[in-house]
N, C-alpha and C positions, 0 to 999 in steps of 0.2 A: 557306345559308351563301355568299352571293354577295359575295365580298370585292372591294371596289373601292378602298379606302383603302390607300395604301402603308404606313401605320402598322400596319395589321392583318396585313401579310405576316409580320411577326416572330412572330406568334402561330400560324403554321402548325405543325401537329404534326410530330414527327420521323419518324413512321411511319404507314402505313396498310396494311391487307391488300391492297387493290386501288387502284391509281392509274390513272385514265382520263385520257389526254392528248388534249385537244381536245373542244370542246363544240358541234360541228355536229350534224347529224342522227344520225350514228353514235355520237358521244360521249354525247349525251342519251339515246339508246336504251339504251346500256350503263348509264347512271346509273339510268334507270327500272327496268331489270331487276335491278340490284343492290338498289335499295330494296325491290322486291317480294320479293327473297330474304332480306330481313331485315338487310341492311347499313345501317349508320348513318354519318353523316359522322364522319371521324376527328377526335377532340378534342371531340365532342359529349358533354355531361354528362347523367347520369341520377342524380338524388338526390345531386348533388354529386360523383359519382365519374366519372372518365374511362372511357368505354366502349371497351375495347381489343379486344373480340371482334367480328369481322365488321365491319370499318370500310372506308370508301372515301373518295376525293376525286376531283373532276374539275378538272383544271388547264386553263385556256384562255388563249391568248395574246392574244385580242381584247380590246378595251376594253369591249365589251358583248355581249349575246346576238345570235345570228344566224349565226355561222360565216361561210362565204364569201358568204352572201346579203347581208351588210353591204356588199359591194364590187361588186355587180352594177351594170351600167349602168342608168340610170333609165328608158330606153326599153323595158327588158325587162318586159313586162306579165304579169300573172297568166294571161292568156289564151294567152300564147305560151310559158310555162314548161312544160317537159316532165314531166308526170305526177309532181307533188310529192305523195308519200304523207303521210298524217297521221303525226305522231309517236305512238308507242304510248301508248294510254290517254287521248288528248285530240284531238278532231277539230279541223280547221282551221275558223275562222269563215267564214261566208258573206261574200264581199267582191265588190266591183266587178271584173269581169274585166279592165277597163282600168286598174286600180290598179297602181302600180309594185311589182314584187316586192321591191325594196330597202326599201319601206315596210312591206309586209304581212308578209313572212316573218320578219324580225328581231323584229317586235312579237309574232308568234305564238310564236316561240322564248322570248321574255322572259316571256310569260304562262305558258308551259309550265314553265319553271324555277321560277317563283314558285308556281304551283299545286301542283306536285309536291314543292316544297321540296328541290330537288336541290343537292348540295354543290359548286357551281361556284365556283372561286376564280380571279379574274382581276384585272388582266392579269398572267399568269404564263407565261413562255416556258420550255419544257424544253430545256436546252442539251445534255443528254447522259443516257444510261442505260447503266449498266455493272454488271457482276456484282461483288458484294461477296465476294471470294474468302476473306476472313478471317471471314466470318459463317457459323457452323455451321448456321443456319436456312436458308441459301441465298437470302437476300433480294437484291433488285436495288436499286441506288442511283439515284435519280432526281434529277438536278441541275437546279435551276430558277433563273430570274432574273426580277426584276420590281420596278418602283418604285425602281430604284437599289440593290436588295438582291439577295442570292443565298443559296441554301441547298441542303440535301440532304434528300430523303425516302427512307426505306427502305420498300420494297414487296415483298410476297410474290408479287404478279403485277401486270402492267400490261396495259391495253387501249389500244392506240394507235389514235387516230381523228383524225389530223391532216390527212387529205384531200390535196388537190393544189394548191389555189389559191395557196399561198405559194411554189410552185416552178414558175413558168412556164418552158416549154422554148423557148429561142431557138436556132434552127439557125445554124450558121456557114457563110458563103459567102465565097469569095475577093472581096476588095475591100470588104467590109462596113464596115470602119473608115474608108473614104474617102468614104462617102456624105454629101453636104452637106444633104440633106433631113432629114425626121423619120422615125424608126423607133419603133414602139410595138408592144406585145403586147396580146392580148385583155385581160389583167389590168389594163392601163392605160387602157382605153377608157372614155370618159365619155358622149359624145354625137356624133351624126353631124355636127351643125353645125360642129364643130371642123375638118371636112375641106372645108368649103364652097369650091367653085371649084378644088380641087386635083386633080391626077392621082395616083391612089392604086393601088398594087400590093397587092392583097389576097391573102395567101398562106395556104393551108390548105384541106382538104377535109372538115372536120368540120361538125357542126351549128352551132356558134357562127360558123364562118367564113362559111357561106352566109347565116345570118341577118344578120350584120353587113355582108356584101357587099351584100345587098338594101337594107339601111338606108342605108348610105353612098352607094349609087348614086343616090339621089334628090338629092344635093347636090354630088356630085363625079363625075368621070370615072374609072371603075374598070376594072382589068385583073385578071382572076382567074387565079392560078397554083396548080397542085397537082402533087405528085410523081407521083401515079397518077391515072388516069382515074376520076372519081367514079362510084360505083354508086348508081343511083336506084331507089327503091321506089315503085310506084304504088299498092299496097294498104296497108291498115292494118297496124300492127305489133302483132300479137296475142300471147296467152300462149304459143302454141307457138313462135313466132319468138323470144320473149323467153327461154324456157327453153333453146332451142338456143344462143342467144348466150351465156348465162351458163355453159352447159356447156363451150363452147369456151374461155372465159376461165379457168374452173376447171382445165381440162386444162393450160393453160400454167403457172399458178401452182403447181400440184401438181408440175410438172416443174422448178420453179425458174427459169422464164423470166419476163421482165418482162411485165406485163399489156398486152394490146392495147387500142387505143382501141375504144370501143363501135361507132363508125361503120364500122370495118374489118370488123365482124361483121354489123351490121344494115343498112348502107346508109343513104342519105339519103331522107327522105320529101318528096315534092312537096306542100308546103302551098299553099293559095290564093295567099299572098303570093309564094312562090317561082315558082309558075306565071306570075304576072303579071310577075315579074322576067325569067323566061325569054322571055316574049313581047316584052319590051323589049330583049332581047339582052344582058342583064347576065350570064347564066350561060354565056357562051362561054368555056369553060375553055382555058387555055394550058398547055403543058408547062412545068415549072419552069425558071426562068432559070438560067444557068450561072455568072454572077458579077455583082457590083455595081460600078458606076462612080460617080464623084462626083455625076452628075446623073440617074442612072437605073439600069436593069438591062440586061444582055445576054441576049437571048432565046435559045432553043435553036437557032435558025437563024443566030445571029451578029449580028442587028440590035441596035442600041442603042435601047431604049424609054425616053424621058425620063419620070420620075415625080418627084413632090414628096414622097411618103410611101410607106414600105413598112410595111404593116400585117400583122404576124405573128400569124396565128390558128393557131398550131402546137401547141396543147395544153399539157398540164401533166404533170409527173412526180410520183410519190408523195413527199410531204415526210417523208422518213425519215432525214435526216442525223443527227439526234440519237440514232438507234439504231446508228450506225456502230460504237461501241465493243463492241457485242455480237457483231460478226462474223457477221451473219445471211445475207449474200449467198451465193447458190449459184454454182457455176461458170458457169451460164447467164446470170448478170447480174441475176436476180430473187431473190426469197425463196421458198424451197420451203414450201408451205403444206399443212396438214392441216385443212381447213375454215377456221376463224378462227385456229387455232393455228399458230405457226411450227413446222415439223416438227422434232422433237427438242428443242424448248424450250417446255415446258408453262407457263412463267411469262409468256410473251409472246404476245399475241393482236393481230392486225391486223384492224380493221374499217373499212369504207369503202375497202378495198384490193382490187383485182382484181374478182372476181365480186360483191362487195358494194358496189361504187362506184356505187350508185344509191340513191334514198331508200328504196324498198321493200327492197332488199338490205341496206342499213344497219340497218334495223329488225330484220330476221331475224338478222343477224350479231351485233347487240348481245345478243339473247336467247341465241344459241348460245354466244357467248363466256362469258357469265356462267354458263351451265349447266356448261360445261367447267371453269371456274375453281372453282366450288363443289365439283366432283368432285375436282379436283386438290388443293385445300386440305384435303380430308378433312372438310369441314364437313357437318353434317346439312343436308339439303335440305328445308326446310319447304315446304308447299304455298304457292305464291306468294300474297301478300296484296294487298289494294287493287285498284285498277282495272287 
């Protein structure tokens, strides 16, 4: 049920037992486990009768399959993508390690949706989710927009899988609005050649920041700024380190604090490309500048450094604005979680959030969320079927 025609959006059903918001790795994982538990697309017919028992829909704001992978820069090759796990039930095809991830992974997601016949409806943006106070069944109202139309779906539970790509974080610095050069975020990066011959301030201490710093440094003069001294790892990042990192993030979200970045827990790994960049002097980190002036930045020691571009590799935040009407934020600024479930709200699950913000974590979270939803809805839990 991959809806791409605006004419068919009018045919969306008015209700579903479970609505999944987002069709990246986390959302497709949830769809897979819902199908295995016997859920069928809302509005699907059987012998001419609408099946109203155990129904679901996946709503996706993108124009096609692939989630955030549709927007990655072309120079990000499969050989440099960090541990992309298979979607549940279908292995990734063998591909050229030098193939662009923006070509390979959306195609893999498209094949997955087709092969498993997932009920992905797109392009549909969820503008809000609220409680239906006058509904004795306790349903949630999911407000959607798409193709110049809008509507409302009633859901008994939702699985939010909207990720972070659509909410880049732009820090604010004094004088930022006066800068006469170019400012861009990781989300807007296309290719290094766009920086040819420029003086570029690269801001950020995460994985994307150092990867793009290395890439841009081949065609431009770069200056690397971070708020904190980067922590480097010389060894491999194994299962033990991974489990420790996940546990630390879980502790934060359980307490209702915003999730930390992965790098703040794991550190940066010196890949061969980064070792070569270090030998070229590219990884000479500078403390964060204090303000921005029309033609550059003011360094921590008060000097003006002329730059043409400020390249903000400052991460992303969870795209959860549409959940604001539910009042889920804890006093600590995050959302207090009990595994995938929002603490105290069994109708709302967040996957791809906090400890499940990785491809393997998203797979597991999809399964766990569906298991809990089946239990909450009081549905019989048949042995999962299919692959």
